[in-house]
C-alpha positions, 0 to 999 in steps of 0.5 A, a space after each residue: 874611453 867614454 866620458 859622460 858630462 851630465 848637468 841640468 842643461 844637456 847630456 853629452 857623450 864624448 869618444 876619446 881618440 889617441 892623441 899627443 901628450 896632454 892634447 886630448 881629442 874629443 868629438 861629440 857623439 850624442 846625436 840627439 843633442 846634435 839634432 836639437 842644435 839643428 832644429 830651428 823650432 828650438 833655436 832662439 831667434 831675434 833675441 837681441 834688441 836695443 834697450 830703447 825698444 823696451 823702455 816704457 818711457 819711450 812709449 808714454 805721452 803719445 796719443 792713444 790709438 784705437 784698436 783695430 778690433 775694438 768695435 767687436 769687443 762691445 759684446 764680449 763677456 768680461 771686457 772693458 774699453 779704455 778710450 779717451 773720455 772714459 772715467 772709472 771708479 777705483 773705490 771709495 776712500 774716506 767717503 770719496 771715490 778715486 776717479 780714473 780719467 782717460 785722456 787723449 794721451 795719458 790717464 789722470 786721477 782724482 780723489 773727489 775734486 782733488 787731483 792726485 798722482 801725476 795730475 797733482 804734479 801737473 797742477 803744481 807745475 802749471 801753478 808755478 809757470 803761471 806765477 813766473 810767467 815763463 821765467 826760467 834760469 840759465 838751465 831752463 828750469 823755472 826760476 823759483 827765486 823770482 817767486 814772491 812771499 805771497 806766491 810761496 805761501 800759495 804753493 805751500 797751501 797747495 802742498 798742505 792740501 795734497 798732504 791732507 788728501 794723502 792722509 785721508 786716503 790712508 797714508 803714504 803707503 796706501 796712496 802710493 799703491 793706489 797711484 801706481 795702480 791707476 797709472 798702470 792703466 796707461 801701460 795697459 791701454 798702450 799694450 792693448 792698442 799695440 803701441 807698447 811691447 809686453 816686454 816693457 812691463 816690469 814684474 811689479 807692473 803686472 801686479 798693479 794692472 791685475 789689481 786695477 782691473 779687479 777694482 773696475 770689475 774685471 774677473 782676472 781669473 779667466 780670459 778678458 778683453 781690453 779694447 778688443 784684445 784678449 788677455 789672460 793672467 798666468 798662474 804666476 800673475 803675469 799678463 799675457 796676450 791670448 789669441 
């Protein structure tokens, strides 16, 4: 008796043999299937990795390095170099540009002279630390109970200024979209420099990087270069390195 088992993954044919009651003995007979199993080019290799190898938080904050081939990218068409000291405009909102600044180990953003995103958080925390002169509670957290009434009022004024900035930029939803687009450049820089694996990018981050590159004049419909590394976007919108 011959039995075919067909599914979306493989077609396997079995040859039945005489067997004891309720103990069938089957042997695989599909030679093509067997050859595929032995073909090294079709086998998955190095599949298992520790999650830490793909966790983006493990790559952020370290100093950027220069790409080995960056010097050759100066003359490449549809290219951009994202190096410390570079500033880029991500567009105008209510009469002021959103500026992306690349530092030694991170990117920061501002709307006019007002810091936004992580730059605002950094300014707010630095203000608290200055007011407390480094005082912390038993958990190592800045002890806000030590703030004076005047200091609390000053912090609230900073918060109100930030809330006004958000509204001027189009509201919370648009502000968050712009913030994430700007901060996605940090991931892009590290991938271009070989400091971060592509697999660490979330599906949403591919879209943010694509939007950010288009804001600074890169045509993402064709191959482009970042710090000398060639990239493409697939039809599905995924970022890919291209040799």
